[in-house]
C-alpha atoms as one frame of an Amber mdcrd trajectory, in Angstrom:
protein
   0.000   0.000   0.000   1.380   3.405  -0.968   2.540   5.791   1.758   0.529
   8.981   2.068   2.086  12.386   1.579   1.827  15.010   4.303  -0.882  16.986
   2.520  -2.932  13.824   2.015  -2.717  13.071   5.723  -3.705  16.641   6.574
  -6.667  16.499   4.201  -8.006  13.498   6.129  -8.904  15.976   8.918  -8.186
  13.616  11.785  -8.931  16.096  14.554  -7.950  13.732  17.379  -4.720  12.503
  15.783  -1.359  14.078  15.042   1.255  12.984  12.506   4.563  12.727  14.393
   7.685  11.221  12.824   6.546   8.137  10.864   3.097   7.543  12.367  -0.255
   8.864  13.547  -0.540   9.387  17.299  -3.470   9.931  19.635  -4.066  10.091
  23.385  -7.423   9.400  25.035  -8.117  10.196  28.675  -9.552   7.427  30.853
 -10.874   7.490  34.396  -9.326   4.199  35.455  -7.545   1.073  34.271 -10.739
  -0.836  33.558 -12.086   1.915  31.319  -8.834   1.958  29.380  -8.770  -1.825
  29.071 -12.328  -1.936  27.722 -11.492   0.754  25.178  -8.393  -1.142  24.063
 -10.421  -4.338  23.743 -12.935  -2.572  21.499 -10.087  -1.177  19.384  -8.652
  -4.692  19.152 -11.933  -6.046  17.815 -11.910  -3.388  15.105  -8.314  -4.295
  14.295  -9.257  -7.974  14.047 -11.877  -7.096  11.453  -9.339  -5.539   9.083
  -6.083  -7.254  10.127  -4.357  -4.024  11.156  -3.642  -2.781  14.674  -2.281
   0.244  16.523   0.557   0.144  19.001  -1.039   0.788  22.398   0.227   2.021
  25.761  -2.046   2.160  28.807  -0.927   4.475  31.588  -2.411   6.242  34.598
  -5.323   8.209  33.166  -4.577   7.756  29.470  -4.357   5.409  26.515  -1.765
   6.248  23.841  -2.068   4.846  20.325   0.233   4.860  17.322  -0.803   3.869
  13.817   1.755   3.064  11.135   2.012   0.617   8.253   5.148  -1.545   8.402
   5.271  -2.230   4.660   4.235   1.045   3.065   5.623   1.688  -0.429   7.817
   4.721  -1.082   8.883   5.613  -4.625  12.001   7.720  -5.043  12.657  10.221
  -7.832  13.971   7.446 -10.084  10.816   5.392  -9.614  12.479   2.766  -7.421
  10.215   1.260  -4.766  11.233   0.997  -1.117   9.388  -0.684   1.739   9.121
   1.786   4.631   7.255   2.377   7.859   4.812   5.189   7.168   1.187   6.231
   7.245  -1.089   4.692   4.599  -4.804   4.855   3.903  -5.462   1.906   6.214
  -4.032   3.913   9.103  -6.255   6.876   8.304  -9.314   4.632   8.059  -8.555
   2.891  11.350  -7.863   6.231  13.058 -11.375   7.356  12.134 -12.857   4.137
  13.509 -10.900   4.465  16.753 -12.179   8.018  17.164 -15.716   6.676  16.780
 -15.027   3.963  19.361 -13.663   6.567  21.772 -16.816   8.635  21.335 -18.935
   5.563  22.065 -16.941   5.065  25.266 -17.339   8.771  26.186 -13.588   9.364
  26.098 -11.985  12.733  25.450  -8.953  13.073  23.188  -5.870  15.065  24.210
  -4.027  15.498  20.910  -1.802  18.329  22.155  -0.072  15.996  24.615   1.336
  13.491  22.121   5.073  13.514  21.411   7.836  11.346  19.963  11.557  11.369
  20.734  14.208  10.248  18.247  18.000  10.285  18.390  20.329  11.656  15.737
  24.014  10.863  15.267  26.165  12.733  12.749  28.516  10.362  10.937  30.490
   9.949   7.732  30.316   6.146   7.993  26.738   5.237   8.872  26.874   1.885
   7.061  29.958   0.943   9.089  28.815   2.017  12.525  25.111   1.205  12.239
  25.553  -2.516  13.059  27.187  -1.566  16.357  24.253   0.635  17.308  21.731
  -1.935  16.120  23.339  -4.507  18.404  23.655  -2.124  21.341  20.163  -0.623
  21.167  18.076  -3.609  20.099  20.242  -6.724  20.016  18.898  -7.372  16.511
  20.864  -6.787  13.303  17.596  -6.529  11.372  16.829  -3.242  13.105  19.374
  -1.552  10.817  17.356  -0.144   7.932  14.118  -1.544   9.352  11.270   0.344
   7.682  13.690   2.808   6.121  15.818   2.985   2.948  18.652   4.376   5.095
  20.833   2.857   7.842  18.470   4.185  10.511  18.018   1.942  13.558  14.387
   1.152  14.346  13.327  -1.340  16.984  10.237  -3.145  15.668   8.944  -3.518
  19.239   9.243   0.190  20.013  11.344  -0.337  23.136  13.914   2.335  22.274
  13.828   5.572  20.268  14.766   5.466  16.597  18.371   6.376  15.837  19.049
   8.032  12.505  22.329   9.204  10.992  22.976  12.720   9.741  25.768  13.958
   7.520  29.034  14.893   9.208  31.527  16.497   6.821  34.977  15.011   7.231
  37.471  17.503   8.530  34.824  19.570  10.255  35.317  21.074  13.670  34.756
  18.667  16.548  31.529  19.147  18.443  28.299  17.539  19.478  27.430  14.531
  17.309  24.484  13.113  19.208  21.304  15.134  19.525  17.661  14.630  20.394
  14.689  15.355  18.164  11.364  15.964  19.893   8.223  15.795  17.754   5.216
  17.656  19.157   1.775  18.736  18.029   1.790  22.158  16.334  -0.450  23.800
  18.918   2.110  23.355  21.708   5.316  24.160  19.820   5.585  27.826  20.798
   4.838  26.988  24.418   7.492  24.256  24.451  10.112  26.574  22.958   9.220
  29.358  25.383   9.509  26.963  28.325  12.976  25.840  27.189  14.108  29.444
  26.784  12.687  30.384  30.180  14.695  27.528  31.686  17.918  28.990  30.283
  18.027  27.576  26.773  18.559  29.569  23.604  17.199  29.319  20.090  20.174
  28.543  17.837  18.430  28.300  14.482  14.796  28.921  13.591  15.284  29.389
   9.856  13.166  26.284   9.212  10.537  27.126  11.824   7.897  26.104  12.511
   8.919  22.710  11.106  12.308  22.621  12.857  13.716  24.765  15.650  17.205
  24.119  16.989  17.717  24.910  20.670  20.723  24.614  22.960  21.225  24.401
  26.692  23.692  26.508  28.697  26.569  24.191  27.727  25.769  24.333  24.017
  24.186  20.875  23.753  21.628  21.031  20.970  18.195  19.524  20.487  15.632
  19.974  17.738  11.937  20.638  18.194   9.976  19.213  15.258   6.438  20.342
  14.565   3.925  17.853  13.239   1.807  18.412  10.170  -1.315  20.287  11.334
  -4.748  19.029  10.363  -6.314  20.679   7.343  -8.754  23.457   8.177 -12.385
  22.856   7.413 -14.572  25.215   5.459
C-alpha cells in the first residue's frame, strides 16, 4: 500500500490525531484502568476485522495509540520502490474508527499531549557504525534499515527511540554529534520553545521554523523541536 504524503494526511482531517515522525498518534483520557482496558479491547476487535492494529500504551489516566504501516511503499525520484514504515490509507481509516469507538466510550482526546523522541548521530560512515548501534540498542541486526531505505536503527517492538544518521563532513570542527529530536503537536510548539528558553536555553536556528527549531542548553548541547503536520482546516 502506498505511503501517504503530508498533505494527504492533513486532508483526512483527523482532529484527534497528530502525525509525528513516521506515524499517527493519539491520546485518550480514561478514568481508570478498567475503562482503558475496555477501550483497548474494542479497538482490538476493530483491528481484528481488518487485520491491522495500533501500538497501544495504557498508563495512569490515558491510553496512547500509534498507527503506522510496516510495509508502506515509497517511490524515489527514479521510480524505485522501497518498503518503509509510514502512514497509509489503512491507518487513516482505522484512526477514524478508533475516534468513533472513543466517542462511544465517552472518552476525550488530548491530541496536544502526544510527542515522539528520536536520536540523531552525525557520521560519515553510517553503514559501518550502524551494526554496532543496532546490536547495542536492540540486540537485533535486522533493526538496521528496518522500515527505512537508510541505515536508521528502528526497533520493531518500540522499546527504544529510533536512531538516525545525519551527515558529518569530514574535517569539520569537533563538536556535538548526538542530539535529540522531539516531535510535538503544532499547537504546543511555541509553548514548548518558550519553556525551554525560560529555563535557560537559547534558540540557535529557527530558519526552518515552525517545522524545525534548533535549541541549545547553557553548555551548548543542541536539540531539535519538530512540529507535526497540522490538520487541514475545514470550510
